ZAMARGU-4260 file (C-alpha; in steps of 0.2 Angstrom, whole numbers, plus 5000, padded with zeros to 4 digits):
<rodrens>
0) 5808/5931/5580 | 5815/5938/5564 | 5824/5922/5559 | 5808/5913/5563 | 5797/5923/5551
5) 5811/5922/5537 | 5812/5903/5538 | 5794/5898/5541 | 5786/5913/5531 | 5785/5903/5515
10) 5775/5889/5523 | 5762/5901/5530 | 5758/5907/5512 | 5745/5893/5509 | 5736/5896/5525
15) 5733/5914/5524 | 5714/5912/5528 | 5717/5902/5544 | 5730/5915/5549 | 5718/5929/5546
20) 5704/5920/5555 | 5715/5916/5571 | 5721/5934/5571 | 5703/5941/5571 | 5697/5928/5584
25) 5712/5933/5596 | 5709/5952/5594 | 5691/5949/5600 | 5697/5938/5614 | 5708/5951/5620
30) 5694/5965/5619 | 5682/5953/5628 | 5695/5950/5641 | 5698/5969/5644 | 5680/5972/5646
35) 5676/5957/5657 | 5689/5964/5669 | 5681/5981/5669 | 5665/5974/5677 | 5676/5971/5692
40) 5676/5989/5697 | 5658/5991/5701 | 5658/5974/5710 | 5672/5980/5721 | 5662/5996/5724
45) 5647/5986/5730 | 5657/5974/5740 | 5668/5986/5750 | 5657/6002/5748 | 5673/6011/5744
50) 5664/6024/5733 | 5649/6034/5740 | 5650/6047/5726 | 5634/6051/5717 | 5636/6050/5697
55) 5625/6058/5684 | 5623/6050/5666 | 5634/6058/5653 | 5626/6056/5636 | 5637/6045/5625
60) 5635/6055/5609 | 5643/6070/5618 | 5659/6061/5623 | 5675/6064/5614 | 5688/6051/5610
65) 5700/6059/5622 | 5689/6057/5637 | 5680/6041/5632 | 5687/6031/5646 | 5682/6044/5659
70) 5664/6044/5652 | 5663/6025/5651 | 5669/6024/5669 | 5657/6037/5675 | 5642/6029/5666
75) 5647/6012/5672 | 5646/6018/5690 | 5630/6027/5686 | 5621/6011/5680 | 5627/6001/5695
80) 5621/6015/5706 | 5604/6015/5698 | 5603/5996/5699 | 5608/5996/5718 | 5594/6009/5721
85) 5581/5999/5712 | 5586/5981/5716 | 5597/5982/5730 | 5616/5977/5732 | 5614/5958/5732
90) 5604/5958/5716 | 5615/5970/5707 | 5630/5960/5712 | 5622/5945/5704 | 5618/5954/5688
95) 5636/5961/5687 | 5642/5943/5690 | 5630/5937/5675 | 5638/5951/5664 | 5655/5945/5669
100) 5651/5927/5665 | 5644/5931/5648 | 5659/5942/5643 | 5670/5927/5649 | 5660/5915/5639
105) 5663/5925/5623 | 5681/5928/5628 | 5684/5909/5630 | 5674/5905/5614 | 5685/5917/5603
110) 5700/5911/5612 | 5696/5893/5607 | 5691/5898/5589 | 5708/5906/5587 | 5717/5890/5593
115) 5706/5879/5583 | 5710/5888/5567 | 5728/5885/5570 | 5726/5866/5570 | 5725/5865/5551
120) 5740/5877/5550 | 5751/5867/5562 | 5747/5850/5554 | 5748/5857/5537 | 5765/5865/5539
125) 5773/5848/5546 | 5765/5839/5531 | 5772/5852/5519 | 5790/5851/5526 | 5790/5831/5525
130) 5783/5832/5508 | 5796/5845/5502 | 5810/5835/5510 | 5805/5819/5501 | 5802/5827/5485
135) 5819/5835/5486 | 5827/5819/5490 | 5820/5810/5475 | 5825/5824/5463 | 5843/5827/5470
140) 5858/5819/5460 | 5866/5803/5466 | 5882/5813/5470 | 5873/5822/5484 | 5870/5805/5493
145) 5888/5800/5491 | 5893/5814/5502 | 5879/5812/5515 | 5876/5798/5528 | 5860/5789/5526
150) 5856/5789/5545 | 5859/5808/5545 | 5846/5810/5531 | 5834/5799/5540 | 5836/5809/5556
155) 5832/5825/5547 | 5816/5818/5539 | 5810/5810/5556 | 5818/5818/5572 | 5821/5835/5565
160) 5804/5837/5558 | 5796/5831/5574 | 5807/5844/5583 | 5800/5857/5571 | 5782/5851/5575
165) 5786/5850/5594 | 5795/5867/5595 | 5789/5878/5581 | 5772/5873/5576 | 5766/5870/5594
170) 5772/5888/5598 | 5762/5896/5584 | 5747/5898/5595 | 5758/5908/5607 | 5768/5917/5593
175) 5752/5923/5584 | 5740/5925/5599 | 5752/5933/5612 | 5758/5948/5602 | 5739/5953/5599
180) 5735/5952/5618 | 5751/5962/5623 | 5747/5976/5610 | 5728/5977/5616 | 5733/5976/5634
185) 5747/5989/5633 | 5735/6000/5622 | 5722/5999/5636 | 5735/6002/5650 | 5741/6018/5640
190) 5723/6024/5639 | 5720/6021/5657 | 5737/6030/5662 | 5750/6035/5650 | 5762/6040/5665
195) 5761/6023/5673 | 5763/6014/5657 | 5778/6024/5652 | 5786/6019/5669 | 5781/6001/5666
200) 5789/6001/5648 | 5805/6008/5656 | 5806/5992/5667 | 5803/5980/5652 | 5821/5980/5645
205) 5826/5972/5662 | 5815/5957/5658 | 5820/5957/5640 | 5839/5957/5645 | 5836/5943/5658
210) 5826/5932/5646 | 5838/5935/5631 | 5853/5930/5641 | 5845/5912/5644 | 5840/5910/5625
215) 5857/5916/5618 | 5865/5900/5616 | 5850/5889/5615 | 5850/5887/5596 | 5868/5882/5594
220) 5866/5869/5608 | 5851/5862/5600 | 5860/5861/5583 | 5874/5851/5592 | 5861/5840/5600
225) 5852/5836/5584 | 5869/5832/5576 | 5873/5820/5590 | 5856/5812/5587 | 5860/5810/5569
230) 5876/5801/5573 | 5867/5789/5584 | 5854/5785/5570 | 5868/5783/5558 | 5877/5770/5569
235) 5861/5760/5571 | 5859/5760/5552 | 5877/5754/5550 | 5874/5741/5563 | 5859/5734/5555
240) 5868/5733/5538 | 5883/5725/5546 | 5877/5713/5559 | 5885/5698/5550 | 5902/5706/5550
245) 5901/5713/5568 | 5897/5695/5574 | 5910/5687/5563 | 5924/5698/5570 | 5917/5698/5588
250) 5915/5716/5588 | 5899/5718/5598 | 5908/5727/5613 | 5917/5739/5601 | 5901/5744/5593
255) 5892/5745/5609 | 5905/5756/5617 | 5905/5767/5601 | 5886/5769/5602 | 5886/5772/5620
260) 5899/5786/5618 | 5888/5795/5606 | 5872/5793/5616 | 5882/5800/5632 | 5887/5815/5622
265) 5869/5817/5616 | 5863/5816/5634 | 5875/5829/5640 | 5870/5841/5627 | 5851/5837/5630
270) 5853/5840/5648 | 5861/5857/5646 | 5847/5862/5634 | 5834/5856/5645 | 5841/5865/5660
275) 5843/5881/5650 | 5825/5880/5644 | 5818/5876/5661 | 5825/5892/5668 | 5813/5902/5656
280) 5798/5901/5667 | 5806/5905/5684 | 5816/5919/5677 | 5801/5927/5668 | 5790/5924/5684
285) 5803/5933/5695 | 5806/5947/5684 | 5787/5950/5681 | 5784/5951/5700 | 5798/5963/5701
290) 5790/5974/5688 | 5773/5973/5697 | 5781/5978/5713 | 5790/5993/5705 | 5773/5999/5697
295) 5764/5996/5713 | 5776/6007/5722 | 5776/6020/5709 | 5757/6021/5708 | 5755/6021/5727
300) 5768/6035/5728 | 5758/6045/5715 | 5741/6042/5725 | 5749/6046/5742 | 5755/6062/5735
305) 5739/6067/5727 | 5747/6067/5710 | 5740/6051/5703 | 5730/6053/5686 | 5719/6039/5692
310) 5710/6035/5708 | 5712/6019/5719 | 5699/6009/5711 | 5706/6012/5693 | 5723/6009/5700
315) 5718/5991/5706 | 5710/5988/5689 | 5726/5994/5681 | 5736/5982/5691 | 5724/5968/5686
320) 5727/5972/5667 | 5745/5974/5670 | 5747/5957/5679 | 5736/5949/5665 | 5749/5956/5652
325) 5763/5947/5660 | 5755/5930/5655 | 5757/5932/5636 | 5774/5940/5639 | 5779/5924/5648
330) 5771/5913/5635 | 5780/5923/5621 | 5797/5921/5630 | 5794/5902/5632 | 5789/5901/5614
335) 5805/5910/5610 | 5815/5896/5618 | 5806/5882/5610 | 5807/5891/5593 | 5826/5892/5595
340) 5827/5873/5597 | 5815/5871/5582 | 5825/5883/5571 | 5841/5873/5574 | 5832/5858/5567
345) 5825/5868/5553 | 5843/5873/5548 | 5847/5855/5546 | 5832/5852/5536 | 5836/5867/5525
350) 5853/5859/5521 | 5843/5846/5511 | 5829/5858/5504 | 5842/5871/5499 | 5855/5858/5491
355) 5859/5863/5474 | 5853/5851/5460 | 5866/5853/5446 | 5856/5841/5435 | 5845/5854/5426
360) 5834/5854/5411 | 5837/5866/5397 | 5824/5880/5395 | 5820/5873/5378 | 5822/5855/5382
365) 5812/5843/5371 | 5807/5825/5371 | 5814/5810/5362 | 5803/5796/5357 | 5815/5782/5354
370) 5833/5777/5348 | 5834/5778/5329 | 5852/5777/5325 | 5866/5778/5339 | 5873/5784/5355
375) 5889/5793/5354 | 5901/5799/5368 | 5913/5812/5362 | 5929/5816/5372 | 5919/5813/5388
380) 5928/5817/5404 | 5921/5817/5422 | 5926/5821/5439 | 5916/5822/5456 | 5928/5835/5463
385) 5940/5847/5454 | 5957/5840/5451 | 5953/5822/5452 | 5947/5815/5435 | 5937/5798/5436
390) 5935/5797/5417 | 5947/5805/5404 | 5943/5809/5385 | 5932/5794/5382 | 5925/5792/5365
395) 5913/5778/5360 | 5901/5775/5346 | 5886/5763/5350 | 5875/5759/5335 | 5857/5754/5337
400) 5855/5735/5341 | 5873/5733/5346 | 5879/5726/5363 | 5895/5735/5370 | 5903/5728/5385
405) 5914/5738/5397 | 5927/5728/5407 | 5942/5733/5418 | 5947/5733/5436 | 5937/5739/5450
410) 5938/5758/5451 | 5942/5760/5433 | 5926/5771/5429 | 5914/5758/5421 | 5899/5762/5432
415) 5902/5780/5432 | 5903/5780/5413 | 5886/5771/5411 | 5878/5783/5425 | 5882/5798/5413
420) 5870/5792/5399 | 5854/5794/5409 | 5861/5810/5417 | 5863/5804/5435 | 5879/5815/5433
425) 5883/5827/5420 | 5899/5826/5410 | 5913/5838/5415 | 5920/5840/5397 | 5914/5833/5380
430) 5896/5828/5377 | 5885/5812/5375 | 5873/5812/5360 | 5858/5801/5356 | 5853/5802/5337
435) 5864/5817/5336 | 5855/5826/5350 | 5865/5831/5366 | 5857/5823/5380 | 5857/5839/5390
440) 5845/5846/5377 | 5832/5833/5381 | 5819/5832/5394 | 5826/5821/5409 | 5810/5811/5410
445) 5810/5808/5391 | 5828/5803/5391 | 5827/5790/5406 | 5811/5783/5399 | 5822/5776/5385
450) 5834/5767/5397 | 5831/5751/5407 | 5843/5746/5421 | 5848/5729/5428 | 5861/5731/5442
455) 5872/5720/5452 | 5862/5722/5467 | 5843/5719/5463 | 5834/5733/5471 | 5817/5728/5476
460) 5804/5737/5487 | 5794/5730/5502 | 5779/5727/5491 | 5771/5713/5481 | 5780/5704/5467
465) 5767/5711/5455 | 5770/5729/5460 | 5789/5727/5459 | 5788/5720/5442 | 5776/5734/5437
470) 5786/5748/5446 | 5784/5764/5436 | 5772/5755/5424 | 5756/5757/5434 | 5745/5754/5419
475) 5752/5737/5415 | 5740/5722/5414 | 5742/5706/5423 | 5745/5697/5406 | 5759/5709/5402
480) 5767/5707/5419 | 5766/5688/5418 | 5773/5688/5400 | 5788/5699/5406 | 5790/5686/5421
485) 5791/5672/5408 | 5804/5680/5398 | 5814/5683/5413 | 5813/5665/5419 | 5803/5671/5434
490) 5785/5665/5431 | 5787/5647/5438 | 5795/5652/5455 | 5783/5666/5457 | 5768/5654/5455
495) 5776/5642/5468 | 5776/5657/5481 | 5762/5657/5494 | 5752/5670/5486 | 5759/5670/5469
500) 5761/5688/5461 | 5753/5695/5477 | 5767/5689/5489 | 5776/5702/5498 | 5795/5701/5494
505) 5800/5709/5511 | 5813/5723/5514 | 5824/5725/5499 | 5817/5708/5493 | 5825/5699/5509
510) 5812/5684/5507 | 5819/5680/5490 | 5836/5672/5484 | 5848/5682/5475 | 5844/5674/5458
515) 5825/5677/5461 | 5828/5695/5465 | 5838/5697/5449 | 5825/5689/5438 | 5811/5700/5445
520) 5822/5715/5442 | 5825/5709/5424 | 5806/5706/5422 | 5804/5724/5427 | 5816/5730/5414
525) 5807/5719/5401 | 5790/5726/5405 | 5797/5744/5403 | 5803/5738/5386 | 5816/5751/5384
530) 5826/5753/5368 | 5842/5755/5378 | 5848/5743/5391 | 5861/5745/5404 | 5868/5730/5413
535) 5879/5733/5428 | 5887/5716/5433 | 5870/5709/5433 | 5876/5691/5436 | 5892/5693/5446
540) 5884/5689/5463 | 5875/5674/5458 | 5879/5655/5460 | 5881/5645/5444 | 5863/5639/5442
545) 5856/5656/5446 | 5868/5664/5434 | 5863/5652/5420 | 5844/5656/5422 | 5848/5675/5424
550) 5860/5675/5409 | 5847/5666/5398 | 5834/5679/5403 | 5847/5693/5399 | 5850/5686/5382
555) 5832/5687/5378 | 5831/5704/5385 | 5846/5710/5375 | 5841/5702/5358 | 5831/5717/5352
560) 5839/5731/5362 | 5855/5742/5362 | 5864/5736/5377 | 5879/5742/5387 | 5885/5729/5399
565) 5897/5730/5413 | 5905/5713/5417 | 5918/5706/5428 | 5915/5688/5421 | 5922/5689/5404
570) 5913/5673/5399 | 5896/5683/5400 | 5901/5696/5386 | 5911/5685/5374 | 5897/5688/5360
575) 5897/5707/5362 | 5899/5717/5346 | 5912/5727/5355 | 5922/5726/5371 | 5930/5741/5379
580) 5943/5739/5392 | 5944/5753/5404 | 5960/5757/5415 | 5961/5772/5426 | 5947/5781/5418
585) 5953/5778/5400 | 5949/5766/5386 | 5965/5756/5383 | 5959/5743/5372 | 5943/5739/5361
590) 5937/5726/5349 | 5928/5709/5349 | 5933/5695/5361 | 5944/5686/5348 | 5952/5702/5342
595) 5957/5707/5360 | 5963/5689/5364 | 5974/5690/5349 | 5981/5707/5354 | 5988/5699/5369
600) 5986/5715/5380 | 5977/5720/5395 | 5961/5710/5391 | 5971/5694/5388 | 5979/5696/5405
605) 5961/5698/5413 | 5955/5683/5403 | 5969/5672/5408 | 5968/5676/5426 | 5949/5671/5426
610) 5954/5655/5417 | 5966/5651/5430
</rodrens>
């Protein structure tokens, strides 16, 4: 339970009022329960006529705390004796039954109130965990996701959070309520007979040992089970993304066998966890019965030998309370097993929540309003992992209004270089300055507001065309959206769609062609109106006609902006002010198109290969 409170304690802070309310309600429920059982004693006396002793009333104000139970017992018998004398046994039995019903009503009412107050706590914690994971995901650097599988992350957001809901938050009622009941019941048992209670507590470690043996490995098995579930979801995600290749290479059986192997492993682990968890109730039931038998023997032995501190009536009442105490103990042990499963899922969730974000703002970070002069890269080096440099000693000066193109083989570091400017990653050595200010001294939101991106793969969301163009620009008017679409050569085909700007584009824009998706992403960049534009092979995946339309839109977009363009098709960047050729993370050549052709070096070889 210590691990439970350590991990989940931070989520309880917002719900202190509900926790206090449910604690209070459950204390009242436990007290009403104890007193409702006490009514049974005079009922037994009337039914079985097992007590013919005459009782005298002891004034309540004369009672001391040490003998309060004896006084209460005496006066209870006195009142029932008086009722029998005045109304007869049958009527007295009815009156005691009404008292028992009233006490039971208040007990169940407070019991319900305690559970009802946990509902906002349960649902709120699950919501808070989901929101915390999503917020963390959108703020983590891109490098985190290059090391994690998308399916695994999706499993943590869905299945692991559901497991926390099913295992931990559903157990909150038992975790909060049952300790209160146990404490109240044990306190009352101690007041009734400390000798019997001491003997009972000596037997409890037997129960704890048996229950602990079952739950010992439950957490590790549950963690392995969730990992296997992540594997299966990851394979589904890979399959959906690669169905065309699977069918093309006739690999359906291979992928099916691979998936079935993972699901079989998941089933085996789930089966072992379920068996271990199902053992909780019968084991606690058996051990609880053993405890009752031992207490019954010990109490009977004391009564038979005349050494018992309580009489037979009170001993029966003691056994009733003791048996009632077993139920919260069983529920608490059951909750313990469930919580172990939930904590395994919470560990997986915390791998995201506790992931370090190395892209941090400086304490005195300030805003920047626009680009006034230039962007300067000074001796920039970068590596994802130590010992393997992706970029080495890059220096580059980009003046306002210039277009600088980056060309080179795949893996030469072009995309990594442009990702450093909006601080998707931080440089390992050197620095990047905008108007003489190190970008690490700027507010991240302010820095990224200066930059617009058009990527090779146009990333659209399953929303309307209008909302995709106005993404991040919620205050844009319809006229501004349409103007951006016209500049991007997108307005005409949008109007031809069934619902125009209100047409849903589908998952990742699947209802649009590649050229249409790209032109909408260009319209999005135009609407943002950034002073710095990054083009990452924006036309390389398009057919000739679409490329012409997109290139025309890009030229309009680039005309009034500082542009950094990555290109494989050299024909698209002939007019760039400067072309930088990257090879194995270094700039090996730079100059205009004509200068590089005349130099007859690496760029010339790339150009000739494309001409061929």
